[in-house]
N, C-alpha and C positions, 0 to 999 in steps of 0.2 A: 504493500500500500504506500509507504513513503517513496518508493521508487516511482510509482505512477504519479504522485503529487509533484515530485521533482520534475518529472517529464512534462507535466502540464505547466509548471512554472517557468520552464526554459524560455518560451517566447517572451514572457514578461521580463525576464532577466536580460535577454538579448536586446529587447526594446529599450530597457533602462540603460543598458550599456551604450547603445547607439545614441540615446539622448545625451548621456554624459559626454561622449566623444564629440558629438555635434556642438554642444554648448562650449566645450573646451576649445575646439577649433574656432568657433565664432569669437570667443573672447580673445584668443591668440591673434586672430586676423584683425580684430578691432584694435588691439594694442599695437600691432605692427603698423597698421594704417595710421593710427594716431601718432606713433613715434616717427614714421617717415614724413608725415605731414608737418609735424612739429619741427623736425630738422630742416625741412625746406623753408618753413616760415622763419625760423631763427636765422638761417643763412641769409635770406633776402633782407630781413629786418636788420641784421648785423651789417650787411653791405651798405645799405642806405644810411644807417646810423654812423658807420665809420666815415662816410663822406661828410656828413654833417659835423662830426667831431673834428675832422681834419680842417674843415672850413673855418672853425672858430678856435683852432689850435688847442684843443683839449685832449690831454693824454689819458683818456679813460677807455678801458677795454669795452668794445661794443656789447659783449655778453653781459656786462654789468647793467647796461641800459635795458637789455631784454629782461633781466631779473627784476629791475626796478619797475618795469611796466607791469609785470605779473604782481608784484607787491602792491602797486597802486590799484590794480584791478581788484585784488582781494580786499584792500582797505575801503575802496569806494563801494564795493558790494556790501560789506559789513555795515557801512554807514547808512546806505539807503535801506538795507533790510531793517536796521534799527529804527529808521524814520517811518517807513511804510508798513513794516511787518509782513511783507509778502516777498517771496523769493524771486519770482520772475521779473517784476519791475526792478528789483534790486540788481539782478544780473544785467538787465538791459542798460540801466543807468550806470552800473559799475563798469560796463565795457568802455566807457569814456576814459577810465583810468589807464587803459592800454595805450591810449594816444597822449596821455599827459606828458611823459618824458620827451616824446617826439615834438610835441607842441612847445615845450620848454627850449629844446635845441633850436627849433625854428625861430622862436622869439629872440634868443641870444644871437643867432645869425642875422636876423633882421636889424636888431639894435646895432650890431657891429657894422653892417653895411651902411646904415644911416650915419654912424660916426665917421666912417671912411669918407662918405660923400661930403660931410661937413668939413673934413680936414683937407680935402683936395684943393680948395682955394689957397690955403696957406702953403700947401706943398708946391703948387704951381708958382706962387710968389717966390718961395725960396729957391726953386730951380731957376726961375728967370733971373733973380738977383745974383745967384751963383755964376750963371753963364755970362751975365753982364760983367762980372768981376774977373772973368778970364778962365773959369772952370769949363771942362768939357761936360757933355751931357751925362756921361757915366759918373764922373766925379760929383756932379750935382745930385745925381740919384743917391750916391753913397752918402753925401752930406745929409740929405733928407732922411735916409734910413738911420743915421746916427743921431740926429738932432731932434726929430719929431717923435711924438708919442705914438703908441699903438692905437689903431691897427695900421696906420699908414707906415710907421716905422717898420713893422714886421713885414708887410707886403713888399715894400720897396727894397728892404733888406734881402728878401728872397729873390727879387729880380736881380739885384746886384750879384748875389752868389751864383745864380744861374748863368749870368754873363761871364763870371770868372771861370766857370768850368767849361766854357766853350759854346754856350747857347747864343744864338743870334739875338740882337736887341728886339727885333720885331716878334720873334717867337716868345721871348720872355715876357713881353708886354701882352701878347695874346693869352699866355698862361695866366697872367695877372687878371685879365678881363674875365677869364673862365672862373677864377676864384671869387672875384668881386664884380659881378655884372652890374655895370652902371652906365647910364647914358653919357655922363660927363667923362668917365674914364674912356669910353669908346671914342668920344670926340678928341680926347688928348692923344690916344694911340694913333688915330688916323692922321692927326696933325703932325705928329712926330715922324711917322712913316713917309708922308708926302714930303715933308721938309728934308728928310735925309736922302730922298730919291731925286727931287727936282731942285733942292736948295731953298733957302729962305732964312729970315731972321727968326729963330726960335724964341728969342726973348720977347719980341713984339707979339708973336703968335700966342705965347703963354699969357701975356698981359691981356690980350683980347679975349682969350678963352676964360680967363679968371673973371673978367668983368661980366661976360655972358653968364657964367655959372652963378655969380653973386646976384645978378638981376633975376635969374630963374628962381633961386632960393627965396628971394624977397617976395616974388609973386606967389610961389607955393605957400609961403608962410601966411600971406594974406588970405589965400583961398582956404587954408586949413582953419584959420580963425573964423571965417564967415560960415564954414560948413560944420563947425564944432557943435552948433545947436542941433542940427539935424542928426548928427551921430549920437548926441546925448539923448535926444528924443527916442531914437531907435533902441538905445540901451535900456531906457526906462520902460519902454513898452515890452521889451523882452523879459525884464525882471518882474513885471506885474503878475503874470500867470503863475510862475512858481511860488512867488511870495504869497499870493492869495491861497494857493493850494496848501502851503505849510500852515498858514494862519487858520484855515478851516479844519485842517487835520487836528489841531490842538483845541480850537474853539468848539467845533461841531463835527466830530469825527464821523458820525452817522451819515452826514451829507456827502462827504468826500470819499468815504471808504469804498463805495462801488466803483469809483474811478480806477482804482488800482487792485481790486480783488475780483473783477469780472472781465470776461473776454471783450465785451463791448467797451468797457472802460479803457482797457489796454489799446483797443483799436482807436478810440477817441484821443488818447494821449499821443498815439503815433501821428494822427492827423494834425493835432495841435503842434507837435514838434516840427512836422514838415512845413506847415503854414508859417510858423515862427522863423524857420530857417529861410523860407522864401522872402518873408518880410525884411529880415536882416540883409539878405543879399540885394534886394531891391533898393533899400535905403542907402546902402553903401555904394551901390552903382550910381545912384543919383548924385551923391555928394562927392564921388571920386572924379575930380576934374584934372586932367593931365595938362601940363604946361609945355 
């Protein structure tokens, strides 16, 4: 009798064994896919991060930025889960933490580019005065690299070092433009290359370019002052919905709770986010006036 029962239990045991093997293979395949996908994501993220770090002269390993992004994601998710009490909205809003380190690098690069543009006028004046005193263009660039503050000092110092190791002046200036894309720098590079090929008074050229850049900066400053009100209005309009949501969460939680605990509420929050992003983009496109 036990032999017959074992015989009838054999299909069940075989079925259970197949289920266990299938589940194991499924879990292994999922882990392998996740691992390969994570490696690909980390490699691409590290490459773009490395370029950003090199652009602002930060000697930080790109992998550390990746780990910082994960830490920001976990911190943002925990924070929003504590505020909303629901996991899905917390994960959605916490995903912004992944972009926080990259946004910080972008902001540092943008601030550095702006400071470089502001220093170009003084750099041109120093180069023109040095050449008027009898220095060559390369000697004038070396003087700017030694005397001026960063980032102009760093960038022109790198140009001088590249020239010392055998790189042509035009190629070194093109590399500088790739690192610091600026309309003013493009104008300077074009003027230098044209002057070295066909001749001309570089001192007078630099003086005219310096005056042009100063006038452009003056007009841009006036435009920014006139458009600051529109930008502030857009900022206030964007801050009102989240502020009202947080206020209602603590004042009348029953009224705001369906917004982040139901599927319809999540859908409405997605629509709100898209409309807010479209409004921000529209406002900044209106007030963004190029000179």
